C-alpha positions in Angstrom: 0.0 0.0 0.0 2.8 2.4 0.9 4.5 1.7 -2.4 1.3 2.4 -4.3 0.7 5.6 -2.5 4.3 6.9 -2.3 6.1 7.7 0.9 4.1 7.4 4.1 3.0 10.7 5.5 4.6 11.5 8.8 2.3 12.3 11.7 1.3 16.0 11.8 2.8 17.8 14.8 0.9 20.6 16.4 2.6 23.9 15.9 4.4 25.5 18.8 2.6 28.6 20.1 4.5 29.5 23.2 2.7 29.2 26.5 -0.4 27.0 26.0 -3.4 26.8 28.3 -5.7 23.9 27.8 -9.4 24.4 27.3 -10.1 22.8 30.6 -8.2 25.4 32.6 -9.4 28.3 30.5 -13.0 27.2 31.1 -12.3 26.8 34.9 -10.6 30.2 35.0 -13.6 31.8 33.2 -16.1 30.2 35.6 -13.9 31.2 38.7 -13.6 34.8 37.5 -17.3 35.1 36.8 -18.1 33.6 40.2 -15.7 36.1 41.9 -17.2 39.0 39.9 -20.7 38.1 41.0 -19.7 37.6 44.6 -17.9 41.0 44.7 -20.9 42.7 43.3 -23.2 41.0 45.8 -20.9 42.0 48.7 -20.8 45.6 47.5 -24.6 45.8 47.1 -25.4 44.1 50.4 -22.9 46.1 52.4 -24.2 49.3 50.9 -27.8 48.5 51.7 -26.9 47.4 55.2 -24.9 50.5 55.9 -27.7 52.8 54.6 -30.3 51.0 56.7 -28.2 51.1 59.9 -27.2 54.7 59.5 -30.8 55.7 59.1 -31.8 53.6 62.2 -29.0 55.0 64.3 -29.9 58.6 63.4 -33.6 57.9 64.2 -32.6 56.3 67.5 -30.2 59.1 68.4 -32.7 61.8 67.5 -35.3 60.1 69.7 -32.8 59.9 72.6 -31.8 63.5 72.2 -35.4 64.7 72.2 -36.3 62.6 75.3 -33.3 64.0 77.1 -34.2 67.6 76.0 -37.7 67.1 77.3 -36.4 65.7 80.6 -34.0 68.8 80.9 -36.8 71.4 80.7 -37.7 71.4 84.4 -34.1 71.2 85.8 -33.1 74.1 83.4 -35.8 76.2 85.0 -34.2 75.9 88.4 -31.7 78.4 89.6 -29.9 76.2 92.1 -28.6 72.6 91.8 -29.6 72.3 88.2 -26.2 71.0 87.3 -26.5 68.1 89.8 -30.0 67.3 88.5 -28.9 67.4 84.9 -25.8 65.3 85.6 -28.1 62.6 86.9 -30.0 62.7 83.6 -27.1 62.7 81.2 -25.1 60.0 82.8 -28.0 57.6 82.1 -27.7 58.3 78.4 -24.1 57.4 77.7 -23.1 53.8 77.0 -22.4 51.6 80.0 -22.0 48.0 80.8 -21.0 45.1 78.5 -18.3 42.5 78.7 -16.0 43.7 75.9 -13.4 46.5 75.9 -14.8 50.0 75.5 -12.5 50.6 72.6 -14.2 47.8 70.6 -17.6 48.8 71.7 -17.1 52.5 70.9 -15.3 51.8 67.6 -12.2 53.8 68.3 -9.8 54.0 65.2 -10.4 50.4 63.9 -10.0 49.9 60.2 -12.6 48.0 58.3 -10.0 45.5 57.2 -9.1 44.8 60.8 -12.8 44.4 61.7 -13.5 42.1 58.8 -10.5 39.9 59.5 -11.4 39.7 63.2 -14.9 38.5 62.4 -13.6 36.0 59.9 -11.4 34.5 62.6 -14.2 34.4 65.2 -17.1 33.8 63.0 -19.4 31.3 64.6 -18.8 32.6 68.1 -21.4 34.4 70.0 -21.1 38.2 70.0 -21.8 39.0 73.7 -23.7 42.3 73.8 -25.6 41.4 76.9 -25.6 44.2 79.6 -24.8 47.0 77.2 -27.1 50.0 77.6 -27.4 52.8 75.1 -24.8 51.2 72.9 -22.8 53.7 70.8 -23.8 56.8 72.8 -20.4 58.4 73.5 -21.2 61.8 74.9 -24.3 63.6 76.3 -23.9 67.3 76.9 -26.4 70.0 78.1 -25.4 73.5 77.2 -27.2 76.8 78.0 -28.1 79.5 75.6 -24.6 80.9 75.7 -23.2 77.3 74.7 -21.7 76.9 78.2 -21.7 73.3 79.5 -24.3 72.8 82.2 -24.0 69.0 82.4 -21.5 66.6 80.8 -21.1 62.8 80.5 -18.7 60.9 78.3 -18.2 57.1 78.1 -14.6 57.6 77.1 -13.7 59.8 80.0 -13.4 58.9 83.7 -16.7 59.9 85.5 -14.6 61.7 88.1 -13.6 64.2 85.4 -17.1 64.9 84.2 -17.7 67.8 86.6 -14.4 69.4 85.5 -16.0 70.1 82.1 -19.0 72.1 83.6 -19.1 75.8 83.2 -16.7 75.7 80.3 -17.6 76.6 76.7 -18.8 73.6 74.7 -16.4 72.6 72.0 -18.3 70.4 69.4 -16.8 67.4 67.8 -14.6 67.9 64.7 -16.5 68.5 61.5 -19.7 69.3 63.5 -21.0 72.6 65.0 -23.5 74.3 67.3 -27.2 74.4 66.9 -28.3 77.6 65.2 -31.1 79.6 66.7 -34.5 78.6 65.4 -33.4 75.0 64.3 -35.6 72.2 65.5 -32.7 69.7 65.4 -29.5 69.1 63.5 -27.5 65.9 62.8 -23.8 66.1 61.7 -21.8 63.2 60.3 -18.2 63.4 61.5 -15.6 61.0 60.3 -13.2 61.8 63.1 -12.3 59.0 65.5 -13.8 56.3 63.4 -17.0 58.1 62.6 -19.5 60.0 64.9 -23.0 61.3 64.5 -23.5 64.5 66.6 -27.2 65.3 67.2 -28.3 68.6 68.5 -31.8 69.3 69.9 -33.0 72.5 71.6 -34.4 72.4 75.1 -37.8 74.2 74.9 -40.9 74.0 77.1 -43.8 72.3 75.5 -46.5 74.6 74.1 -50.1 74.0 75.0 -51.7 76.8 73.0 -51.1 75.4 69.6 -51.7 72.0 68.1 -48.7 69.9 67.2 -49.7 69.6 63.6 -49.7 73.4 63.1 -46.3 73.6 64.9 -44.4 71.5 62.4 -45.9 70.4 59.2 -44.6 67.2 57.6 -41.5 67.7 55.6 -40.6 71.0 57.3 -37.2 72.6 57.6 -36.2 70.4 60.5 -37.1 67.3 58.6 -35.1 68.5 55.6 -32.1 69.3 57.8 -32.1 66.0 59.7 -33.6 63.6 57.2 -36.1 62.5 59.9 -39.5 63.7 61.0 -39.9 65.5 64.4 -41.1 63.5 67.3 -44.8 63.8 68.3 -45.4 66.7 70.6 -42.2 68.6 69.7 -42.4 72.4 69.9 -41.2 74.9 67.4 -37.9 76.3 68.6 -38.5 79.7 67.1 -41.9 80.2 68.8 -41.0 79.4 72.4 -38.3 80.2 75.0 -35.1 78.2 74.6 -33.3 77.1 77.7 -30.4 75.5 76.0 -29.3 72.6 73.7 -28.7 68.9 74.1 -25.8 67.4 72.2 -25.4 63.7 71.7 -22.3 62.1 70.1 -23.1 58.6 68.8 -20.5 56.3 67.5 -20.8 54.7 64.0 -19.1 51.6 65.4 -22.3 49.6 65.3 -22.6 50.3 61.6 -19.0 49.4 61.0 -19.2 46.2 63.1 -22.4 45.1 61.4 -21.1 45.8 57.9 -17.8 44.1 58.8 -19.6 41.1 60.1 -21.7 40.9 56.9 -18.6 41.2 54.7 -16.9 38.4 56.7 -19.9 36.1 56.3 -20.1 36.9 52.6 -16.4 36.4 52.1 -16.5 33.0 53.7 -19.6 32.2 51.7 -17.9 33.4 48.6 -14.8 31.3 49.3 -17.0 28.2 49.6 -19.0 29.1 46.6 -15.8 29.7 44.5 -14.4 26.4 45.7 -17.6 24.6 44.6 -17.6 26.6 41.3 -14.1 25.6 40.6 -14.8 21.9 41.3 -18.0 22.0 39.1 -16.0 23.9 36.4 -13.3 21.2 36.4 -15.9 18.5 36.1 -17.7 20.2 33.3 -14.5 21.1 31.5 -13.3 17.5 31.7 -16.7 16.3 30.5 -16.4 18.7 27.5 -12.7 18.3 26.7 -12.4 14.5 26.8 -14.1 14.0 23.4 -12.3 17.0 22.0 -9.0 15.5 23.1 -10.0 12.1 21.6 -11.0 13.9 18.4 -7.5 15.6 18.3 -5.8 12.2 18.7 -8.0 10.8 16.0 -7.3 13.6 13.6 -3.6 13.2 14.1 -3.9 9.5 13.5 -5.8 10.1 10.3 -3.1 12.7 9.3 -0.5 10.0 10.0 -2.2 7.6 7.6 -4.1 5.4 10.2 -7.5 5.4 8.5 -8.7 2.7 10.9 -8.7 5.1 13.8 -12.2 5.5 15.5 -13.5 7.4 18.5 -15.4 5.1 20.9 -17.7 7.7 22.5 -21.5 7.4 22.5 -23.2 10.7 23.5 -26.6 12.1 22.6 -25.5 15.7 22.1 -23.5 17.9 19.7 -20.2 16.3 20.7 -21.7 12.9 20.1 -22.8 14.1 16.6 -19.3 15.4 16.0 -17.6 12.1 17.0 -20.1 10.2 14.8 -19.2 12.5 11.9 -15.5 11.9 12.5 -16.0 8.2 12.5 -18.0 8.4 9.3 -15.2 10.5 7.8 -12.5 8.0 8.9 -14.6 5.1 7.5 -15.0 6.9 4.2 -11.3 7.7 4.0 -10.4 4.1 4.8 -12.7 2.8 2.0 -11.3 5.4 -0.4 -7.8 4.5 0.5 -8.5 0.8 -0.1 -10.0 1.7 -3.5 -7.0 4.0 -4.2 -4.6 1.2 -3.4 -6.5 -1.2 -5.6 -6.7 1.4 -8.4 -3.0 2.1 -8.2 -2.3 -1.4 -9.3 -4.1 -0.6 -12.6 -2.8 2.8 -13.3 0.5 4.6 -12.7 1.1 6.6 -9.5 1.4 9.8 -11.6 -1.9 9.2 -13.3 -3.5 8.3 -9.9 -2.2 11.5 -8.4 -3.5 13.5 -11.3 -7.0 12.0 -11.0 -7.0 12.6 -7.2 -5.9 16.2 -7.8 -8.4 16.8 -10.6 -11.5 14.5 -10.3 -13.0 16.2 -13.3 -10.5 14.3 -15.4 -12.6 11.1 -14.7 -15.5 12.5 -16.7 -16.1 11.2 -20.2 -14.3 13.1 -22.9 -10.8 14.1 -23.7 -8.4 16.8 -24.7 -5.7 16.9 -27.4 -2.0 16.7 -26.2 1.4 15.9 -27.7 2.5 12.5 -26.4 4.5 9.4 -27.2 3.1 5.8 -27.3 4.9 2.5 -27.0 3.6 -0.9 -27.9 5.5 -4.1 -27.0 4.9 -7.5 -28.6 6.2 -11.0 -27.8 8.9 -11.7 -30.4 7.8 -15.3 -30.8 4.1 -14.8 -30.3 3.4 -17.3 -33.2 4.5 -20.0 -30.8 2.0 -19.1 -28.1 -0.9 -21.2 -29.6 1.3 -24.2 -29.6 2.5 -23.6 -26.0 -1.1 -23.1 -24.9 -1.9 -26.5 -26.3 0.9 -28.1 -24.5 0.9 -26.2 -21.2 -1.8 -25.5 -18.6 -3.3 -22.0 -18.8 -1.8 -21.1 -15.4 1.7 -21.9 -16.7 1.1 -19.7 -19.8 -0.1 -16.8 -17.5 3.0 -17.2 -15.4 5.3 -17.0 -18.4 3.5 -13.9 -19.8 3.4 -12.2 -16.3 7.2 -12.6 -15.9 7.8 -10.5 -18.9 4.9 -8.1 -18.3 6.2 -7.3 -14.8 9.6 -6.2 -16.1 8.0 -3.9 -18.7 5.4 -2.4 -16.3 8.1 -1.7 -13.7 10.4 0.1 -16.2 7.5 2.1 -17.8 6.7 3.5 -14.3 10.3 4.1 -13.6 10.7 6.2 -16.8 7.8 8.5 -16.1 5.4 6.6 -18.3 1.8 5.7 -17.8 0.9 2.0 -18.2 -2.2 2.3 -20.4 -3.2 -1.4 -20.6 -2.3 -5.0 -21.1 -3.8 -6.6 -24.2 -3.0 -10.3 -23.8 0.8 -10.4 -23.9 1.0 -6.9 -25.3 1.8 -3.8 -23.3 0.8 -0.2 -24.1 2.6 2.7 -22.5 2.0 6.4 -22.8 4.4 9.4 -22.1 3.4 13.0 -21.8 -0.1 12.8 -20.5 0.2 12.1 -16.8 2.4 13.8 -15.9 2.8 16.2 -18.8 6.5 16.3 -19.7 8.1 18.0 -22.8 10.7 15.3 -23.4 8.2 12.4 -23.5 9.8 10.9 -26.7 13.2 10.7 -25.0 11.8 9.0 -21.9 9.9 6.5 -24.1 13.0 5.6 -26.1 15.1 5.2 -22.9 12.5 3.0 -21.5 12.6 0.8 -24.6 16.4 0.4 -24.3 16.0 -0.5 -20.6 13.3 -3.1 -21.5 15.5 -4.8 -24.0 18.4 -4.9 -21.5 16.2 -6.3 -18.7 14.5 -8.9 -21.0 17.9 -10.1 -22.1 18.9 -10.6 -18.5 15.6 -12.4 -17.7 16.1 -14.7 -20.7 19.5 -15.7 -19.4 18.1 -16.6 -16.0 15.1 -18.5 -17.5 17.3 -20.4 -19.9 19.4 -21.6 -17.0 16.3 -22.9 -15.3 15.1 -24.5 -18.6 12.1 -22.2 -18.9 10.7 -20.6 -22.1 12.3 -17.4 -23.3 11.2 -14.7 -25.7 12.2 -11.5 -27.4 10.2 -8.3 -27.1 9.4 -6.3 -30.2 8.8 -2.6 -29.5 7.2 0.1 -31.6 7.3 3.8 -30.6 5.6 6.8 -32.2 4.9 10.4 -31.2 2.2 12.8 -32.3 -0.9 14.7 -31.4 -3.4 12.5 -29.5 -6.8 12.8 -27.8 -6.3 11.9 -24.1 -9.3 11.1 -21.8 -11.9 8.7 -20.6 -13.4 6.5 -23.3 -16.4 4.2 -22.7 -19.9 4.3 -21.4 -21.4 6.9 -19.0 -22.9 4.2 -16.9 -20.5 1.3 -17.6 -16.8 0.6 -17.9 -14.5 3.4 -18.9 -10.9 3.4 -20.1 -8.5 6.2 -19.6 -6.4 6.1 -22.8 -5.2 7.9 -25.9 -6.5 7.6 -29.5 -5.2 8.9 -32.8 -3.7 7.6 -36.1 -0.3 8.0 -34.5 -1.3 5.6 -31.7 -2.5 3.1 -34.3 0.8 3.5 -36.2 2.8 2.7 -33.0 0.7 -0.5 -32.6 1.5 -1.5 -36.3 5.2 -0.8 -35.7 5.4 -3.4 -32.8 3.3 -6.0 -34.7 5.3 -5.6 -37.9 8.6 -5.7 -36.0 7.5 -9.0 -34.4 6.5 -10.4 -37.9 9.6 -9.3 -39.7 12.4 -9.5 -37.1 11.5 -10.0 -33.4 13.3 -8.3 -30.6 13.9 -4.9 -32.3 12.8 -1.4 -31.4 11.2 0.5 -34.3 10.8 4.3 -34.1 8.3 6.3 -36.2 9.3 9.4 -38.0 7.9 11.8 -35.4 9.8 10.1 -32.5 13.0 9.9 -34.5 12.9 13.6 -35.2 12.5 14.3 -31.5 15.4 12.1 -30.3 17.8 11.9 -33.3 20.5 13.7 -31.5 20.4 11.2 -28.6 20.2 7.8 -30.3 22.2 5.5 -32.6 20.1 4.1 -35.5 21.0 0.7 -36.9 19.2 1.3 -40.2 16.3 3.1 -41.8 13.7 0.9 -43.5 10.8 1.6 -45.7 7.9 -0.6 -44.6 4.4 -1.0 -46.0 1.6 -1.3 -43.6 -1.9 -2.6 -44.2 -4.4 0.3 -44.6 -1.6 2.9 -45.1 -0.8 4.0 -48.6 2.8 3.8 -49.6 5.9 2.7 -47.6 6.6 4.4 -44.4 10.0 5.2 -42.9 11.0 3.1 -39.9 14.1 3.6 -37.8 15.6 0.6 -36.1 17.1 1.6 -32.8 20.7 0.5 -32.0 20.9 2.3 -28.6 21.5 5.6 -26.9 24.6 7.6 -27.8 27.2 7.4 -25.1 27.6 11.2 -24.9 23.9 11.8 -24.6 22.8 13.4 -21.4 20.1 11.2 -19.6 16.7 12.7 -19.6 15.6 14.5 -16.5 19.2 15.2 -15.2 
């Protein structure tokens, strides 16, 4: 098979493209990246909503505490004596107290969000002990008079023994905050100092009994716009009553930070687990998808290497299953085609086979005119064949003929010729059609010389063995010929050449065998093409049946010694 096809094709090697990432790991990477992107988006949205909700709740709670404290301070502020002591008893109840954890953690002093998140990641699953904490997050409660002088002071971050030292001093608000302006119902500042603080200011005014509450502060009034929250029921309008002073509450945003940090920690751990599951699922899916692709790749390389028996043993009811079935059908078709090609190559030359494979249109009926050379060979003693057939078995006669035909067929192929056909013991060879070569006459003549030499050697060997020997008469002629498929559209076809020059070549070999067997006769056209390369024994004028007048025939003696071999 390899001889019929030519050299075996070496397996195709995948081109080198530098760093290569398999489809499995690319798919896994894409899934992992998508999962991380989704989880980061979820963490961002959830934490933003949690922060917004908690900030609103803390501001509402702080405003309610400040208003309650302001309402409680009305009566003590009306006293002339001991009002500070009375107010101190009030304000100390409003700041944070109790709890089993350090005040710095509870009050949220200077802790980064990263530290909080990491701390919750480490202790996630443990109970967060908040039992016993009262007014969590309220850092400072201050009562100031109308001149912004401190009347009462309490601060969860300062030793209670120092609280009274702050009394009768001007009130200094927290950084990034301020003092309540006259006429304001309430004000809430958001200070980012010391980890984030809300300062809430509410005026201390006596309740008004001569005006309904609804008329005092319509919904969505100036105070609501300033604070973002609606005034408490029963609140009086600061600008329409006597103002005794202002209550200032400083509330830590630590609760917001801790809750957000805890939510982020939970989401991070959840994301890690989800990503791990996603990676595992992606690996499984990628393996499920890439296994048939890898087998297809191996199969394609096997086909490229000439192994047409390669098949992919995968049965799946999906697109990949359809693809493997299509590959197996392709491999099966290639195998059948290669078998047919191998069988066909025993009937035609490799060059003609390659031409047909390259140009299938050449197999259609019809032909084209080309300049070519035709050679016919004839058994020199063919008159003895009927007698031999009578004495020998047909199998023995076939063996004798095949011994000489094999020598001729081999040499025709070796000399770029196309073995057109065997007709009994005759051989027909053609040069210049497949492949097309300009020096077709020279190649045909050299082939005839080689046949004579090999037949002589074969006769010597057969004579030693006591076997029948024969001479081969050869006729060669060149000219314009029609080349193509001849025959029936639905039946047998024959790729051959036809013209009067072909018929004359056949007559040359037959006449040579009749007159003097074992000679090579050249027609006029062939002699004109190679006369500078050959030695001629003699020129004869021979009459042929059906051709008017004697025709010149040149008896070949051999190639000139100085002649350059064709194709070199």
